[in-house]
DRENTIDREN-849737 format. One record per residue: x, y, z of N, C-alpha, C in turn; residue in three letters. Coordinates in pm, 1 decimal, always signed. Example, Ala and Ser with C-alpha at 12.3 -4.5 7.8 and 13.67 -1.06 7.14 Angstrom:
nX->+1319.0 nY->-569.0 nZ->+780.0 caX->+1230.0 caY->-450.0 caZ->+780.0 cX->+1320.0 cY->-330.0 cZ->+780.0 type->Ala
nX->+1285.0 nY->-225.0 nZ->+708.0 caX->+1367.0 caY->-106.0 caZ->+714.0 cX->+1290.0 cY->+3.0 cZ->+787.0 type->Ser
***
This chain:
nX->+1188.1 nY->-955.2 nZ->-495.1 caX->+1048.7 caY->-925.4 caZ->-508.3 cX->+999.4 cY->-1052.4 cZ->-566.0 type->Met
nX->+903.5 nY->-1115.4 nZ->-494.6 caX->+808.0 caY->-1215.2 caZ->-561.5 cX->+715.6 cY->-1150.2 cZ->-625.2 type->His
nX->+652.1 nY->-1220.0 nZ->-729.3 caX->+541.9 caY->-1176.7 caZ->-781.2 cX->+436.3 cY->-1281.6 cZ->-811.0 type->Glu
nX->+298.4 nY->-1218.7 nZ->-807.5 caX->+196.4 caY->-1319.9 caZ->-845.9 cX->+76.8 cY->-1247.6 cZ->-888.1 type->Arg
nX->-20.6 nY->-1327.7 nZ->-947.3 caX->-147.4 caY->-1258.9 caZ->-1005.0 cX->-245.8 cY->-1283.8 cZ->-884.6 type->Gln
nX->-349.6 nY->-1198.6 nZ->-887.1 caX->-446.2 caY->-1224.8 caZ->-792.9 cX->-507.0 cY->-1071.8 cZ->-738.5 type->Gly
nX->-588.6 nY->-1103.9 nZ->-628.3 caX->-659.5 caY->-983.7 caZ->-561.7 cX->-586.3 cY->-977.0 cZ->-422.2 type->Asp
nX->-499.7 nY->-868.3 nZ->-402.2 caX->-429.7 caY->-852.7 caZ->-277.8 cX->-518.2 cY->-852.6 cZ->-168.0 type->Leu
nX->-637.4 nY->-799.6 nZ->-166.1 caX->-724.0 caY->-801.9 caZ->-53.9 cX->-780.7 cY->-927.9 cZ->-9.5 type->Leu
nX->-816.3 nY->-1009.1 nZ->-114.7 caX->-863.6 caY->-1134.2 caZ->-84.7 cX->-747.5 cY->-1242.9 cZ->-40.3 type->Gln
nX->-631.1 nY->-1212.6 nZ->-96.8 caX->-521.4 caY->-1286.1 caZ->-45.3 cX->-482.3 cY->-1268.3 cZ->+88.1 type->Leu
nX->-504.9 nY->-1141.9 nZ->+142.0 caX->-489.0 caY->-1103.2 caZ->+278.9 cX->-588.5 cY->-1170.9 cZ->+359.6 type->Ala
nX->-718.8 nY->-1161.6 nZ->+312.0 caX->-807.2 caY->-1234.5 caZ->+394.0 cX->-790.3 cY->-1380.9 cZ->+410.9 type->Leu
nX->-729.5 nY->-1441.5 nZ->+305.2 caX->-707.2 caY->-1575.7 caZ->+300.8 cX->-592.9 cY->-1625.2 cZ->+393.8 type->Ala
nX->-529.2 nY->-1515.1 nZ->+449.0 caX->-418.3 caY->-1551.8 caZ->+525.4 cX->-273.5 cY->-1565.5 cZ->+465.3 type->Gly
nX->-264.3 nY->-1509.5 nZ->+343.3 caX->-141.6 caY->-1514.8 caZ->+257.5 cX->-38.9 cY->-1412.3 cZ->+321.7 type->Glu
nX->-95.8 nY->-1285.6 nZ->+372.5 caX->+3.6 caY->-1181.8 caZ->+404.3 cX->-19.3 cY->-1148.7 cZ->+557.3 type->Phe
nX->+82.4 nY->-1103.5 nZ->+627.5 caX->+69.7 caY->-1041.1 caZ->+748.6 cX->+39.5 cY->-897.4 cZ->+748.8 type->Asp
nX->+113.0 nY->-828.3 nZ->+638.8 caX->+106.7 caY->-676.9 caZ->+614.5 cX->+73.1 cY->-671.1 cZ->+464.4 type->Val
nX->-24.4 nY->-580.1 nZ->+436.3 caX->-43.7 caY->-541.3 caZ->+303.9 cX->-31.1 cY->-390.0 cZ->+302.2 type->Ile
nX->+25.0 nY->-338.3 nZ->+186.7 caX->+57.3 caY->-198.2 caZ->+182.9 cX->+1.7 cY->-145.9 cZ->+37.1 type->Val
nX->-73.2 nY->-29.0 nZ->+62.0 caX->-118.5 caY->+38.2 caZ->-64.9 cX->-90.4 cY->+175.9 cZ->-53.2 type->His
nX->-77.5 nY->+252.4 nZ->-164.9 caX->-56.6 caY->+394.5 caZ->-176.4 cX->-172.8 cY->+476.1 cZ->-147.5 type->Gly
nX->-126.9 nY->+599.6 nZ->-76.5 caX->-248.5 caY->+700.4 caZ->-52.7 cX->-192.4 cY->+835.1 cZ->-70.6 type->Cys
nX->-282.7 nY->+904.8 nZ->-92.8 caX->-254.7 caY->+1056.4 caZ->-106.7 cX->-274.0 cY->+1123.8 cZ->+33.2 type->Asn
nX->-237.7 nY->+1249.2 nZ->+53.8 caX->-210.8 caY->+1293.8 caZ->+179.2 cX->-350.0 cY->+1379.0 cZ->+237.5 type->Cys
nX->-461.3 nY->+1345.9 nZ->+174.1 caX->-584.8 caY->+1420.1 caZ->+189.2 cX->-704.9 cY->+1324.4 cZ->+232.8 type->Phe
nX->-674.6 nY->+1204.8 nZ->+277.0 caX->-770.1 caY->+1120.6 caZ->+330.2 cX->-888.9 cY->+1081.2 cZ->+238.2 type->Gly
nX->-862.3 nY->+1084.6 nZ->+112.2 caX->-967.5 caY->+1078.3 caZ->+22.8 cX->-1007.7 cY->+907.9 cZ->-5.5 type->Glu
nX->-914.5 nY->+829.2 nZ->-47.7 caX->-934.9 caY->+685.4 caZ->-75.1 cX->-1046.4 cY->+675.2 cZ->-153.0 type->Met
nX->-1054.1 nY->+753.4 nZ->-270.7 caX->-1166.4 caY->+755.7 caZ->-357.8 cX->-1161.1 cY->+687.5 cZ->-488.4 type->Gly
nX->-1035.5 nY->+624.0 nZ->-526.2 caX->-1023.8 caY->+566.9 caZ->-649.3 cX->-926.4 cY->+455.6 cZ->-630.0 type->Lys
nX->-936.7 nY->+353.3 nZ->-738.0 caX->-842.8 caY->+243.1 caZ->-723.1 cX->-844.9 cY->+153.8 cZ->-608.3 type->Gly
nX->-733.2 nY->+91.6 nZ->-565.5 caX->-728.6 caY->-18.6 caZ->-449.7 cX->-753.1 cY->+61.1 cZ->-335.2 type->Ile
nX->-720.4 nY->+193.9 nZ->-310.6 caX->-752.9 caY->+276.9 caZ->-198.5 cX->-901.0 cY->+260.8 cZ->-181.9 type->Ala
nX->-978.7 nY->+291.6 nZ->-280.9 caX->-1128.1 caY->+272.7 caZ->-275.3 cX->-1162.5 cY->+140.4 cZ->-214.7 type->Leu
nX->-1103.0 nY->+52.1 nZ->-276.0 caX->-1148.0 caY->-107.4 caZ->-232.0 cX->-1116.8 cY->-137.8 cZ->-103.4 type->Ala
nX->-990.8 nY->-83.3 nZ->-52.1 caX->-950.8 caY->-85.7 caZ->+85.1 cX->-1044.1 cY->-21.7 cZ->+181.4 type->Val
nX->-1088.4 nY->+100.6 nZ->+142.2 caX->-1194.6 caY->+182.2 caZ->+234.6 cX->-1300.8 cY->+104.0 cZ->+232.4 type->Lys
nX->-1362.2 nY->+54.5 nZ->+116.5 caX->-1495.1 caY->-37.9 caZ->+140.4 cX->-1476.8 cY->-153.8 cZ->+207.1 type->Gln
nX->-1362.7 nY->-225.6 nZ->+195.3 caX->-1367.9 caY->-368.5 caZ->+244.5 cX->-1306.9 cY->-352.1 cZ->+395.8 type->Lys
nX->-1225.4 nY->-261.3 nZ->+411.3 caX->-1163.4 caY->-255.8 caZ->+559.2 cX->-1175.5 cY->-97.2 cZ->+608.5 type->Phe
nX->-1282.7 nY->-70.2 nZ->+652.9 caX->-1312.5 caY->+69.0 caZ->+700.1 cX->-1209.9 cY->+114.9 cZ->+794.6 type->Pro
nX->-1178.0 nY->+13.0 nZ->+880.5 caX->-1071.5 caY->+49.0 caZ->+988.2 cX->-943.7 cY->+108.3 cZ->+942.0 type->Glu
nX->-912.5 nY->+69.8 nZ->+827.4 caX->-798.0 caY->+140.6 caZ->+744.9 cX->-822.5 cY->+282.3 cZ->+715.0 type->Ala
nX->-947.3 nY->+295.7 nZ->+660.4 caX->-991.5 caY->+431.9 caZ->+625.1 cX->-994.7 cY->+514.9 cZ->+733.9 type->Tyr
nX->-1033.5 nY->+482.2 nZ->+849.7 caX->-1041.6 caY->+542.5 caZ->+974.0 cX->-915.9 cY->+584.7 cZ->+1015.9 type->Gln
nX->-820.3 nY->+496.0 nZ->+1006.2 caX->-671.0 caY->+520.6 caZ->+1036.2 cX->-620.6 cY->+649.4 cZ->+960.1 type->Ala
nX->-657.2 nY->+623.1 nZ->+837.5 caX->-598.7 caY->+746.8 caZ->+722.9 cX->-676.4 cY->+881.0 cZ->+776.7 type->Asp
nX->-815.6 nY->+870.4 nZ->+796.1 caX->-875.1 caY->+1010.4 caZ->+837.4 cX->-848.9 cY->+1076.7 cZ->+952.6 type->Val
nX->-756.9 nY->+979.1 nZ->+1037.2 caX->-726.7 caY->+1036.0 caZ->+1179.5 cX->-600.7 cY->+1116.7 cZ->+1164.3 type->Ala
nX->-531.4 nY->+1107.4 nZ->+1047.7 caX->-420.0 caY->+1192.7 caZ->+1015.2 cX->-453.8 cY->+1323.2 cZ->+964.9 type->Thr
nX->-355.6 nY->+1429.4 nZ->+978.4 caX->-390.3 caY->+1560.4 caZ->+928.1 cX->-411.3 cY->+1562.8 cZ->+781.8 type->Ala
nX->-525.6 nY->+1610.9 nZ->+742.4 caX->-575.8 caY->+1610.7 caZ->+594.5 cX->-486.3 cY->+1743.6 cZ->+534.2 type->Lys
nX->-425.7 nY->+1696.6 nZ->+420.7 caX->-343.2 caY->+1793.7 caZ->+331.2 cX->-219.6 cY->+1825.6 cZ->+377.9 type->Gly
nX->-150.4 nY->+1740.8 nZ->+456.7 caX->-28.7 caY->+1765.5 caZ->+537.8 cX->+88.8 cY->+1712.7 cZ->+459.5 type->Asp
nX->+171.1 nY->+1793.5 nZ->+399.3 caX->+268.9 caY->+1752.8 caZ->+300.8 cX->+379.8 cY->+1672.0 cZ->+387.2 type->Arg
nX->+387.8 nY->+1696.5 nZ->+521.8 caX->+473.5 caY->+1617.2 caZ->+609.5 cX->+443.4 cY->+1480.9 cZ->+613.4 type->Ala
nX->+317.7 nY->+1447.2 nZ->+584.3 caX->+285.8 caY->+1291.6 caZ->+570.5 cX->+354.8 cY->+1218.7 cZ->+463.2 type->Lys
nX->+402.2 nY->+1270.3 nZ->+379.5 caX->+459.3 caY->+1204.7 caZ->+250.8 cX->+581.7 cY->+1121.7 cZ->+301.6 type->Leu
nX->+578.0 nY->+984.6 nZ->+266.1 caX->+690.1 caY->+912.1 caZ->+319.2 cX->+663.9 cY->+836.3 cZ->+446.2 type->Gly
nX->+537.7 nY->+863.2 nZ->+498.4 caX->+500.4 caY->+800.9 caZ->+631.1 cX->+378.5 cY->+719.3 cZ->+605.4 type->Thr
nX->+339.3 nY->+650.7 nZ->+705.1 caX->+216.0 caY->+579.7 caZ->+683.6 cX->+124.7 cY->+581.2 cZ->+827.0 type->Phe
nX->+2.2 nY->+538.9 nZ->+786.6 caX->-92.5 caY->+494.0 caZ->+896.1 cX->-128.6 cY->+351.3 cZ->+892.5 type->Ser
nX->-167.9 nY->+285.2 nZ->+983.9 caX->-214.1 caY->+150.4 caZ->+979.6 cX->-327.1 cY->+110.5 cZ->+1051.9 type->Ser
nX->-380.6 nY->+7.8 nZ->+1030.9 caX->-498.7 caY->-53.1 caZ->+1101.3 cX->-482.9 cY->-215.7 cZ->+1104.7 type->Ala
nX->-518.0 nY->-268.0 nZ->+1219.1 caX->-522.6 caY->-415.3 caZ->+1246.2 cX->-664.3 cY->-447.8 cZ->+1182.3 type->Leu
nX->-656.6 nY->-551.5 nZ->+1103.0 caX->-779.2 caY->-595.0 caZ->+1043.2 cX->-802.3 cY->-727.5 cZ->+1098.4 type->Val
nX->-927.7 nY->-780.9 nZ->+1152.2 caX->-954.1 caY->-910.9 caZ->+1196.3 cX->-1080.6 cY->-957.4 cZ->+1129.1 type->Gln
nX->-1071.3 nY->-1046.4 nZ->+1056.1 caX->-1188.9 caY->-1122.1 caZ->+990.1 cX->-1179.6 cY->-1262.5 cZ->+990.8 type->Arg
nX->-1289.8 nY->-1321.4 nZ->+1047.7 caX->-1297.2 caY->-1456.2 caZ->+1072.9 cX->-1182.4 cY->-1492.8 cZ->+1169.8 type->Gly
nX->-1101.3 nY->-1591.6 nZ->+1137.1 caX->-993.2 caY->-1624.6 caZ->+1230.0 cX->-850.9 cY->-1554.1 cZ->+1192.3 type->Gly
nX->-865.3 nY->-1480.0 nZ->+1088.3 caX->-735.5 caY->-1411.4 caZ->+1026.7 cX->-714.1 cY->-1264.3 cZ->+1087.7 type->Gly
nX->-589.9 nY->-1236.4 nZ->+1095.4 caX->-553.3 caY->-1105.7 caZ->+1148.7 cX->-427.7 cY->-1062.6 cZ->+1065.0 type->Val
nX->-446.7 nY->-940.6 nZ->+983.0 caX->-346.7 caY->-879.3 caZ->+928.4 cX->-339.6 cY->-727.1 cZ->+945.1 type->Phe
nX->-237.1 nY->-658.0 nZ->+889.9 caX->-230.3 caY->-517.9 caZ->+905.6 cX->-238.4 cY->-447.8 cZ->+762.2 type->Leu
nX->-311.9 nY->-352.6 nZ->+761.7 caX->-344.1 caY->-263.0 caZ->+651.7 cX->-231.8 cY->-142.6 cZ->+663.8 type->Val
nX->-144.9 nY->-106.2 nZ->+563.9 caX->-63.8 caY->-1.3 caZ->+583.5 cX->-106.5 cY->+104.0 cZ->+461.6 type->Val
nX->-135.5 nY->+218.7 nZ->+507.1 caX->-177.7 caY->+320.7 caZ->+420.8 cX->-43.2 cY->+400.3 cZ->+412.6 type->Asn
nX->+11.5 nY->+389.3 nZ->+293.3 caX->+153.7 caY->+439.9 caZ->+270.2 cX->+109.2 cY->+569.4 cZ->+199.5 type->Ala
nX->+169.9 nY->+691.2 nZ->+245.7 caX->+148.9 caY->+796.5 caZ->+190.2 cX->+261.7 cY->+844.4 cZ->+92.4 type->Tyr
nX->+235.2 nY->+804.7 nZ->-25.8 caX->+310.3 caY->+809.3 caZ->-149.3 cX->+312.8 cY->+899.2 cZ->-241.9 type->Thr
nX->+198.9 nY->+981.2 nZ->-225.6 caX->+164.8 caY->+1099.5 caZ->-315.0 cX->+114.2 cY->+1209.8 cZ->-239.3 type->Gln
nX->+129.0 nY->+1336.1 nZ->-275.4 caX->+69.8 caY->+1442.4 caZ->-200.6 cX->-78.8 cY->+1456.3 cZ->-229.0 type->Phe
nX->-101.2 nY->+1478.2 nZ->-354.7 caX->-240.4 caY->+1519.1 caZ->-415.7 cX->-281.5 cY->+1408.0 cZ->-530.0 type->Asp
nX->-408.3 nY->+1413.0 nZ->-574.5 caX->-446.2 caY->+1325.4 caZ->-673.3 cX->-501.7 cY->+1396.3 cZ->-788.3 type->Trp
nX->-511.5 nY->+1535.2 nZ->-770.7 caX->-588.1 caY->+1627.1 caZ->-879.0 cX->-503.8 cY->+1650.8 cZ->-994.4 type->Arg
nX->-552.1 nY->+1674.8 nZ->-1106.9 caX->-471.9 caY->+1716.6 caZ->-1230.0 cX->-394.3 cY->+1601.5 cZ->-1293.5 type->Gly
nX->-319.4 nY->+1636.0 nZ->-1380.1 caX->-261.1 caY->+1534.0 caZ->-1472.0 cX->-110.8 cY->+1521.7 cZ->-1418.3 type->Arg
nX->-43.5 nY->+1411.3 nZ->-1492.6 caX->+93.5 caY->+1388.8 caZ->-1469.8 cX->+123.5 cY->+1297.1 cZ->-1361.3 type->Gly
nX->+245.0 nY->+1272.6 nZ->-1324.8 caX->+288.6 caY->+1192.4 caZ->-1235.3 cX->+269.0 cY->+1260.4 cZ->-1089.5 type->Val
nX->+195.3 nY->+1174.1 nZ->-1009.7 caX->+160.7 caY->+1240.9 caZ->-871.4 cX->+249.4 cY->+1150.6 cZ->-758.7 type->Lys
nX->+296.1 nY->+1037.4 nZ->-798.3 caX->+350.7 caY->+972.8 caZ->-713.0 cX->+496.6 cY->+1030.8 cZ->-652.4 type->Val
nX->+546.9 nY->+1023.5 nZ->-557.5 caX->+664.7 caY->+1083.8 caZ->-505.4 cX->+759.9 cY->+959.7 cZ->-476.8 type->Asp
nX->+854.5 nY->+950.4 nZ->-561.3 caX->+945.5 caY->+831.2 caZ->-565.6 cX->+1029.8 cY->+838.0 cZ->-431.1 type->Tyr
nX->+1067.7 nY->+952.7 nZ->-380.9 caX->+1143.1 caY->+940.9 caZ->-257.6 cX->+1042.6 cY->+894.5 cZ->-140.0 type->Ala
nX->+916.1 nY->+940.5 nZ->-144.6 caX->+830.3 caY->+894.2 caZ->-59.4 cX->+814.6 cY->+742.6 cZ->-37.1 type->Ala
nX->+816.0 nY->+675.0 nZ->-154.0 caX->+813.1 caY->+532.1 caZ->-145.7 cX->+926.6 cY->+490.8 cZ->-93.4 type->Ile
nX->+1035.3 nY->+528.5 nZ->-121.3 caX->+1177.5 caY->+471.5 caZ->-50.1 cX->+1172.4 cY->+485.4 cZ->+100.4 type->Gly
nX->+1121.9 nY->+604.9 nZ->+142.8 caX->+1102.4 caY->+637.0 caZ->+276.8 cX->+1009.7 cY->+540.8 cZ->+356.3 type->Ser
nX->+882.3 nY->+534.0 nZ->+288.1 caX->+784.8 caY->+452.2 caZ->+355.2 cX->+822.2 cY->+308.4 cZ->+360.2 type->Val
nX->+902.7 nY->+256.4 nZ->+244.6 caX->+927.6 caY->+102.8 caZ->+269.4 cX->+1036.0 cY->+86.6 cZ->+354.3 type->Phe
nX->+1129.2 nY->+184.3 nZ->+358.0 caX->+1237.2 caY->+171.7 caZ->+450.1 cX->+1168.6 cY->+147.1 cZ->+601.8 type->Ala
nX->+1087.8 nY->+235.7 nZ->+638.0 caX->+996.9 caY->+228.4 caZ->+772.8 cX->+926.2 cY->+91.7 cZ->+777.2 type->Gln
nX->+872.0 nY->+42.7 nZ->+671.3 caX->+796.7 caY->-64.1 caZ->+669.2 cX->+903.9 cY->-202.2 cZ->+711.4 type->Ile
nX->+1022.8 nY->-183.1 nZ->+638.2 caX->+1109.9 caY->-288.7 caZ->+661.0 cX->+1164.5 cY->-289.6 cZ->+806.8 type->Gln
nX->+1177.6 nY->-183.8 nZ->+871.5 caX->+1223.9 caY->-172.0 caZ->+1011.9 cX->+1104.0 cY->-214.4 cZ->+1107.1 type->Gln
nX->+994.2 nY->-185.7 nZ->+1079.0 caX->+874.8 caY->-220.8 caZ->+1175.0 cX->+828.0 cY->-350.6 cZ->+1135.2 type->Arg
nX->+834.5 nY->-410.0 nZ->+1041.6 caX->+771.2 caY->-540.4 caZ->+1015.1 cX->+855.3 cY->-654.2 cZ->+955.6 type->Phe
nX->+999.5 nY->-639.2 nZ->+1012.6 caX->+1088.0 caY->-745.4 caZ->+973.7 cX->+1030.5 cY->-899.9 cZ->+993.4 type->Thr
nX->+1060.7 nY->-971.0 nZ->+904.2 caX->+1012.3 caY->-1095.6 caZ->+913.3 cX->+878.4 cY->-1131.2 cZ->+889.8 type->Gly
nX->+779.9 nY->-1035.8 nZ->+850.5 caX->+657.7 caY->-1056.3 caZ->+833.7 cX->+642.7 cY->-1084.1 cZ->+668.8 type->Gln
nX->+524.7 nY->-1137.9 nZ->+629.5 caX->+496.4 caY->-1153.6 caZ->+482.6 cX->+429.4 cY->-1020.9 cZ->+435.2 type->Arg
nX->+485.7 nY->-945.5 nZ->+347.5 caX->+430.7 caY->-815.1 caZ->+299.1 cX->+381.0 cY->-823.7 cZ->+160.1 type->Ile
nX->+276.6 nY->-770.4 nZ->+132.9 caX->+222.3 caY->-780.7 caZ->+0.4 cX->+189.6 cY->-639.2 cZ->-39.8 type->Gly
nX->+181.6 nY->-612.2 nZ->-178.5 caX->+138.6 caY->-473.6 caZ->-230.6 cX->+112.8 cY->-485.0 cZ->-363.8 type->Tyr
nX->+46.5 nY->-380.2 nZ->-423.5 caX->+5.4 caY->-381.8 caZ->-568.8 cX->+97.6 cY->-295.3 cZ->-626.2 type->Pro
nX->+79.6 nY->-260.5 nZ->-755.5 caX->+178.2 caY->-178.5 caZ->-833.2 cX->+171.8 cY->-19.7 cZ->-773.8 type->Leu
nX->+212.8 nY->-17.7 nZ->-651.1 caX->+197.6 caY->+111.6 caZ->-573.5 cX->+283.4 cY->+232.9 cZ->-661.7 type->Ile
nX->+195.6 nY->+326.2 nZ->-686.5 caX->+252.1 caY->+449.6 caZ->-754.9 cX->+241.9 cY->+447.2 cZ->-897.9 type->Gly
nX->+222.5 nY->+305.5 nZ->-955.8 caX->+222.9 caY->+299.6 caZ->-1105.6 cX->+87.6 cY->+284.8 cZ->-1175.1 type->Ala
nX->-22.7 nY->+318.1 nZ->-1112.0 caX->-153.6 caY->+317.4 caZ->-1155.0 cX->-200.7 cY->+448.3 cZ->-1163.7 type->Gly
nX->-291.4 nY->+489.8 nZ->-1090.8 caX->-356.4 caY->+623.7 caZ->-1093.3 cX->-248.6 cY->+725.0 cZ->-1064.9 type->Leu
nX->-148.0 nY->+703.7 nZ->-986.3 caX->-48.0 caY->+814.6 caZ->-957.5 cX->+35.5 cY->+833.4 cZ->-1069.9 type->Ala
nX->+52.5 nY->+749.1 nZ->-1166.7 caX->+114.7 caY->+785.4 caZ->-1290.4 cX->+270.2 cY->+756.2 cZ->-1295.6 type->Gly
nX->+323.7 nY->+677.1 nZ->-1194.1 caX->+459.2 caY->+647.0 caZ->-1177.2 cX->+497.5 cY->+546.6 cZ->-1259.6 type->Gly
nX->+623.2 nY->+533.2 nZ->-1275.4 caX->+686.1 caY->+443.3 caZ->-1370.4 cX->+737.4 cY->+304.2 cZ->-1274.2 type->Asp
nX->+670.1 nY->+187.5 nZ->-1298.8 caX->+706.1 caY->+75.9 caZ->-1225.0 cX->+854.7 cY->+35.0 cZ->-1235.0 type->Trp
nX->+930.1 nY->+53.7 nZ->-1356.0 caX->+1055.7 caY->+38.3 caZ->-1368.6 cX->+1153.0 cY->+115.7 cZ->-1288.5 type->Ala
nX->+1094.9 nY->+232.9 nZ->-1217.2 caX->+1158.2 caY->+313.2 caZ->-1127.8 cX->+1136.1 cY->+263.5 cZ->-979.8 type->Val
nX->+1004.0 nY->+243.5 nZ->-967.8 caX->+958.8 caY->+214.5 caZ->-836.6 cX->+988.9 cY->+64.9 cZ->-778.6 type->Ile
nX->+1000.7 nY->-40.3 nZ->-863.3 caX->+1013.8 caY->-168.4 caZ->-825.0 cX->+1173.3 cY->-178.3 cZ->-756.1 type->Ala
nX->+1272.7 nY->-132.7 nZ->-821.4 caX->+1408.2 caY->-120.7 caZ->-752.6 cX->+1396.1 cY->-41.3 cZ->-620.1 type->Pro
nX->+1326.5 nY->+65.8 nZ->-600.4 caX->+1324.4 caY->+126.5 caZ->-472.8 cX->+1268.1 cY->+47.8 cZ->-369.9 type->Ile
nX->+1161.4 nY->-38.4 nZ->-402.4 caX->+1095.8 caY->-134.3 caZ->-302.9 cX->+1195.5 cY->-242.0 cZ->-277.4 type->Ile
nX->+1247.4 nY->-297.2 nZ->-385.8 caX->+1345.1 caY->-401.5 caZ->-358.4 cX->+1465.3 cY->-382.9 cZ->-255.1 type->Asp
nX->+1513.8 nY->-251.1 nZ->-298.0 caX->+1627.5 caY->-202.6 caZ->-201.3 cX->+1583.3 cY->-179.1 cZ->-62.6 type->Gln
nX->+1472.2 nY->-133.8 nZ->-33.7 caX->+1420.1 caY->-102.8 caZ->+98.0 cX->+1386.6 cY->-241.7 cZ->+159.2 type->Ala
nX->+1329.0 nY->-322.3 nZ->+99.5 caX->+1278.5 caY->-463.9 caZ->+163.8 cX->+1400.0 cY->-574.9 cZ->+141.6 type->Leu
nX->+1508.7 nY->-544.3 nZ->+111.2 caX->+1606.4 caY->-646.5 caZ->+99.3 cX->+1602.4 cY->-743.9 cZ->+201.6 type->Val
nX->+1599.5 nY->-869.5 nZ->+182.2 caX->+1606.1 caY->-977.2 caZ->+280.5 cX->+1459.7 cY->-1007.8 cZ->+341.0 type->Gly
nX->+1366.2 nY->-939.5 nZ->+302.2 caX->+1247.3 caY->-957.2 caZ->+363.0 cX->+1150.2 cY->-1052.6 cZ->+256.5 type->Glu
nX->+1051.2 nY->-1101.8 nZ->+303.9 caX->+952.7 caY->-1177.2 caZ->+227.5 cX->+842.1 cY->-1097.7 cZ->+168.6 type->Arg
nX->+844.5 nY->-1038.3 nZ->+54.6 caX->+756.1 caY->-940.1 caZ->+1.9 cX->+711.6 cY->-981.0 cZ->-143.7 type->His
nX->+601.3 nY->-952.4 nZ->-179.7 caX->+514.1 caY->-995.0 caZ->-292.1 cX->+444.3 cY->-882.2 cZ->-360.3 type->Thr
nX->+465.2 nY->-851.0 nZ->-484.8 caX->+401.9 caY->-779.2 caZ->-556.9 cX->+276.1 cY->-861.6 cZ->-614.0 type->Leu
nX->+165.6 nY->-801.1 nZ->-594.1 caX->+38.5 caY->-887.5 caZ->-646.6 cX->-32.7 cY->-790.6 cZ->-751.0 type->Val
nX->-16.4 nY->-851.1 nZ->-872.2 caX->-67.3 caY->-796.4 caZ->-989.9 cX->-224.5 cY->-837.4 cZ->-992.7 type->Arg
nX->-292.1 nY->-737.4 nZ->-1004.2 caX->-448.2 caY->-749.2 caZ->-1004.8 cX->-494.2 cY->-852.3 cZ->-1132.0 type->Phe
nX->-555.8 nY->-938.1 nZ->-1089.7 caX->-632.8 caY->-1030.8 caZ->-1206.1 cX->-776.2 cY->-1031.9 cZ->-1181.5 type->Ala
nX->-859.2 nY->-978.5 nZ->-1273.0 caX->-995.9 caY->-994.0 caZ->-1243.1 cX->-1052.1 cY->-1120.2 cZ->-1232.7 type->Val
nX->-1126.9 nY->-1142.7 nZ->-1136.2 caX->-1189.2 caY->-1277.6 caZ->-1103.7 cX->-1101.7 cY->-1378.1 cZ->-1040.2 type->Gly
nX->-974.8 nY->-1325.9 nZ->-1005.6 caX->-893.3 caY->-1422.1 caZ->-948.3 cX->-915.9 cY->-1427.7 cZ->-802.2 type->Ser
nX->-884.2 nY->-1535.0 nZ->-752.4 caX->-894.9 caY->-1573.9 caZ->-589.9 cX->-764.6 cY->-1613.3 cZ->-554.4 type->Ser
nX->-656.4 nY->-1578.8 nZ->-637.0 caX->-512.8 caY->-1597.3 caZ->-600.5 cX->-445.2 cY->-1681.9 cZ->-681.2 type->Gly
***
């Protein structure tokens, strides 16, 4: 896992990634955190999310995606269903879902530059020390980068 500071969405717009991945709940909300930023900046990704069945537990560990074209750049936004719900307290992330979705990402996007934030370790309450090895194992041999958000960063 490579790691860098910056704004994942701006880095994607700048051509740094072919695929960006962010965690979603299974209700099509995209109401907080990076999901809200994705919804606002890339409405096509939100449309892909709401086109799936709302509140379907079977979505855990799967993803929807949307091709984004801005300027001369093209990349894919992956809405990774890594938590069922967002309400209440406690850990909302599903670690098995993270493993499943990243295994699918590895199969589908082999050889592409993949970027992601601290999926599941923010609002979803998960432990990055548990999540990072799951992603590393699923994406072994791939070019993948954790982007730690830095306010005011252009990458």
